C-alpha positions, 0 to 999 in steps of 0.5 A: 500500499505504502509502495503504491502511494509512492508510485502515485506521488512519483507520476504526479510530481513527473506530470507536474514537472512536464506541465511547467516544461510545457509552459516554459516552453510555450513562453519563449515560442515565438507569436505565430507558433504560439497561437498555432499551438493554441488553436491545435489544443482547442481543436483537440484537448480543450473542445470537450472541456469548452463543451462541458462549460457550455453545457454547465452554463446552460443548466445554470441558466435553466436552474436559475429560470426555473427558480425565476419562474417559481418565485413567480408562480408562487407570487401569483397563487399568494396574491390570488389567495389574498383576493377573496379577503381584499375583496371582503374588506374593501366590501366592509369599508365601503359599507363603513363609509356609507353608514358615516356619509348617513350619520354625518356627525357624533361618532368615533371610528375604530377597529375591533381587536378580538382576544387583545389586551389580555382578554380571555372571553370571547364576548368581551373586545377592545377597540383602537379608539378611547377618550382622547377620541370621544368614546365614553362608557355605555357608548352604543358600538354599531356597524353597517349592518346594525348593533354590535355591543355598548362600551364598558370601560374607557381608556386614553388611547383604547376602550373595552366593549361587550357584544351582544352575545356577552350574558349582561347584554340588554337592549330595549327593542320593538318590531320595526313598525312599533307594533311590538315592544320588549327586551333583547338579550342572548339566547342561552341555548345549546351550541348551535343556538348560542348565537341567537338572541330572543326578544322576552317581554312581548305582550301576549296580544302582540304576535310577530310574524317570522321575517319581522326587523327588530329595531332598538326602540330608544327606551332607557337612554343608552341605544338610540332609536332605530338601530337593527338588532335581528330579525325573527325566526320564530317563537320560543314556548315558555312557561309564562302566560302573559307575554311572549318570548321570539328567537331573533337572528342577529342582524351582525356576527360579532365574529365577523367584524373588524371595523365598527363606528362608536356613537358619542353621548349627543349623537345616541340621544338624537334621532337616527331613524332611517339611517340604515335604511338610508346605508342599504339604499346607497351601498345598492347605489354604489354597486349599480355605479360600480357595475356600470363602470365595469360594463364600461370597461368591458365594452372599450376592452371589446372594442380595442380587441375588435380594432385589433383584430381588424388591423391585425387581419389588414396587415396579414392580406398586406403581407400576403401580396406579392407586388411585381418589380415593375409593372407598366399601365398595359400590364395593369389593364390586361385581364389577369387568370389565375389557372393552373399549369397555364403560361402567362405569355399564352394568356395574352396571346390568346387574349388579343388573336381574332376569331 
């Protein structure tokens, strides 16, 4: 084993000496002879190495291009995944702007922070607006769809509010037409009915149909009159013989709320009846305007595509015309026949031959 190692080292030393000798010999050669030797080496010994280098460069370029394409595909996939979220957020913000336009004054916009600030309850949220912005305790918290909850504590920069799912939440309510009154509170039922409301204390003579809209009545001095609360979905049978209890589908799902409006005391004490119906009308008008804009944009795109197709067709026709190098007036007046197998000269002689 040691002998083989010594032999290999001697061979390597000999090869190195030969290479050094050839290098020195190449340095002393004339330029013309050196260029000829270099060309011969490039055609024989170095040629396979150059081919390997080109292949390696192509492989490296292919790998770089593949990484670039994968990055673009990943970016497009991420953008497509974010499109529904952005669309929903734009929808909510547009509705919130519509609500602010209808309220006109007396509100503070805020963002809802679920499970923030050390709050472990799902029925309590943090708002990103506090006493400095004009938020006060017992201020109603509303959304474009209706009532969310009420503020319970304020700090200079933030505030805390309970949602309508909180066991302590109560609001004086009535039918939208004023035919029945009662108190709305969370429905303490099994999990499927946990996110429902119930309207208790409705007079026994007042029968509410399924689909009746329930709004705040303005009694009690906390919630103004006219805020949507929910819709009647059925009557709940109880042991009370002097009053009725109805199950309501809430107008707003608290887990879907991100942006809200907090009403100031002066605005809560004023009349806001008809604000939410105006918000629905304004939102439908915005949708119609957006749909009309999209239709106009599609029509313009179709017209541009049609013009481009016409230009492409004309360019294709012009590119298919063969113009002769020299055309005389007499040639342009002669009738031209495009008959396969028939020569042009024979056609000319036949066309001037008299019967």
